[in-house]
Every structure is written in structure tokens, then in C-alpha cells.
C-alpha positions in Angstrom: 12.3 -0.5 5.0 13.2 -0.2 1.8 10.0 -0.3 -0.7 11.2 -3.8 -2.0 11.0 -5.4 1.5 7.6 -3.7 2.1 6.0 -5.3 -0.7 7.6 -8.2 -0.2 6.3 -8.6 3.1 2.6 -6.9 2.1 2.5 -9.7 -0.6 3.4 -12.4 2.0 0.3 -11.2 4.0 -1.9 -11.3 1.5 -1.0 -14.6 0.4 -1.6 -15.9 3.8 -5.1 -14.3 4.0 -5.9 -15.7 0.4 -4.7 -19.4 1.6 -6.5 -19.1 4.9 -9.5 -17.8 3.2 -9.6 -20.5 0.7 -9.6 -23.3 3.5 -12.0 -22.2 5.4 -14.1 -21.1 2.8 -13.9 -24.6 1.0 -14.1 -26.6 4.1 -15.9 -25.3 6.6 -19.0 -23.1 6.9 -17.7 -20.3 9.0 -17.3 -17.2 7.6 -14.1 -17.2 5.8 -13.5 -13.8 7.5 -11.9 -16.1 10.0 -9.1 -17.6 7.6 -8.2 -14.3 6.7 -7.5 -12.8 10.0 -6.2 -16.2 11.7 -4.3 -16.8 8.6 -2.3 -13.8 9.1 -2.2 -13.8 12.8 1.2 -15.5 13.0 2.5 -12.6 11.3 1.5 -10.3 14.8 5.4 -10.6 15.5 6.3 -8.5 13.0 5.2 -5.6 15.5 6.8 -7.2 18.3 9.6 -4.5 19.7 13.2 -5.7 19.0 14.1 -5.6 22.6 12.0 -8.7 23.7 14.4 -10.6 21.7 13.7 -14.8 21.4 11.4 -16.4 21.3 9.6 -13.1 20.4 11.2 -12.5 17.1 9.5 -13.0 13.4 9.1 -16.9 13.1 9.4 -17.5 16.7 6.6 -18.3 19.5 3.6 -17.4 16.7 5.4 -20.0 14.0 4.9 -22.8 16.6 2.5 -25.4 17.5 2.4 -24.0 20.9 0.6 -20.7 19.3 -2.1 -22.8 17.0 -3.1 -24.6 20.2 -3.5 -20.8 22.1 -5.3 -20.1 18.7 -7.5 -22.9 18.9 -8.2 -22.3 22.6 -9.1 -18.9 22.1 -11.5 -20.0 19.2 -13.1 -22.4 21.9 -14.1 -19.2 24.0 -15.9 -18.0 21.2 -17.7 -21.0 19.6 -21.2 -22.3 19.4 -19.4 -25.2 17.7 -16.3 -27.1 16.7 -16.6 -25.2 13.6 -15.1 -22.4 14.4 -11.8 -24.0 16.3 -11.5 -26.2 12.8 -11.7 -23.1 10.5 -8.8 -21.1 12.8 -6.9 -24.6 13.4 -7.2 -24.9 9.3 -5.8 -20.9 8.3 -3.4 -20.6 11.4 -1.5 -24.0 10.6 -2.0 -23.6 6.6 0.8 -20.4 7.6 3.2 -22.5 9.4 3.1 -24.9 6.6 4.0 -22.0 4.1 6.3 -20.8 6.0 8.2 -24.2 6.8 9.0 -24.6 3.2 10.9 -21.3 3.0 14.9 -21.5 3.9 14.4 -19.7 7.1 11.7 -22.8 8.0 9.6 -22.9 11.5 10.6 -24.1 15.1 7.2 -26.2 15.1 8.0 -27.8 18.0 9.2 -24.6 20.3 10.8 -24.9 22.9 12.8 -27.9 21.2 15.6 -26.6 19.2 13.8 -28.7 15.6 13.5 -26.4 12.6 11.4 -27.6 9.7 12.7 -25.8 6.6 13.2 -26.5 2.8 14.5 -24.5 -0.3 11.5 -23.6 -2.1 10.7 -20.2 -3.1 7.2 -19.6 -1.1 7.2 -15.8 -1.1 9.2 -15.2 -4.2 6.6 -14.4 -7.2 6.6 -18.1 -8.5 5.6 -19.1 -5.3 3.2 -16.6 -4.5 1.5 -17.1 -8.1 1.5 -20.9 -7.2 -0.2 -20.5 -3.9 -3.0 -18.0 -5.4 -3.7 -20.5 -8.4 -4.2 -23.5 -5.5 -6.2 -21.1 -3.6 -8.4 -20.1 -6.1 -8.3 -23.6 -7.7 -9.7 -25.1 -4.6 -12.7 -22.2 -4.5 -13.7 -23.3 -7.9 -13.5 -26.9 -7.2 -16.0 -26.1 -3.9 -18.0 -24.1 -6.2 -17.1 -20.8 -4.5 -15.8 -19.1 -7.4 -18.1 -19.2 -10.8 -16.3 -20.4 -14.1 -18.0 -17.6 -16.0 -18.4 -14.0 -15.2 -21.9 -13.9 -16.4 -24.8 -16.1 -17.1 -26.1 -14.3 -20.1 -27.2 -17.3 -22.2 
């Protein structure tokens, strides 16, 4: 793997982590680390052996509503209330929504051959800047990030 592809993947994963963090922090009372972990969870498919083939490829089974259901069901096993399911659902769905905007898209309704895709520069520098700015904006809007660095006054 060349360094440009590696950098691309790292930035994409960080973007999914930040968006998941922001959504969970802003809209639930669950530890936002859940948003980071579950926000990047669909990309576990990068570690599947190539020999497994379809649907165990990148943007295969882990980028579907079936996978969302599995993640939420697993969250149900570890929860004390429905908040963990909501946080997990927000984070994993955010990943699929972001990837749906790219040309490769996402096959939401697997096993049906229906792919949602767009022509947006999701993981290029502009798309990344937009997603990071929106995520930080949500955190500021919800009061989780102060607008000033100090309160000396």
C-alpha cells in the first residue's frame, strides 16, 4: 500500500470517528467514545481476507442496514437503557450516510442489488473539511466546545 492510500484511509477513518463522536456527544448522554468506536466499525471490512470475497469486501456487508441492525442488537446486550442503542445507531448510520455520498456508494438493502451513491467529494480534502467543520459546529452549537480558549477576564 502506498503512503497516499494509507493517508487517505487514516483521514477517512478519523472523519468517521469525529462525526460519530460529535453526534453521540451532542444528541445523547452516552460516553462519546461509543461514537468513535461504532462510527468507524463498518470499516472493519478492510481487515477481511480477500479470499472471503463478496459480501465480505469493503463496503459490503458491513455497510448495510443488516449490519446496522446487528450493531444495535449487540448494543442492546450491553445497555442499561435505550440510549446506548440510539448512540450506536447514530454513529453507524452516520458512517453509511457519509459513504453513500461517494461514487462507490453503499448497498443499504443488501442482499438486494440497490446501491445508493452520489458524486460528492466525501473523503477528499474539501469533503473532509466540510464534515469536520460540521461536526465541530454541532459540538459548539450544543455547548460541548467553548468558543474561547480561556476565561480570563
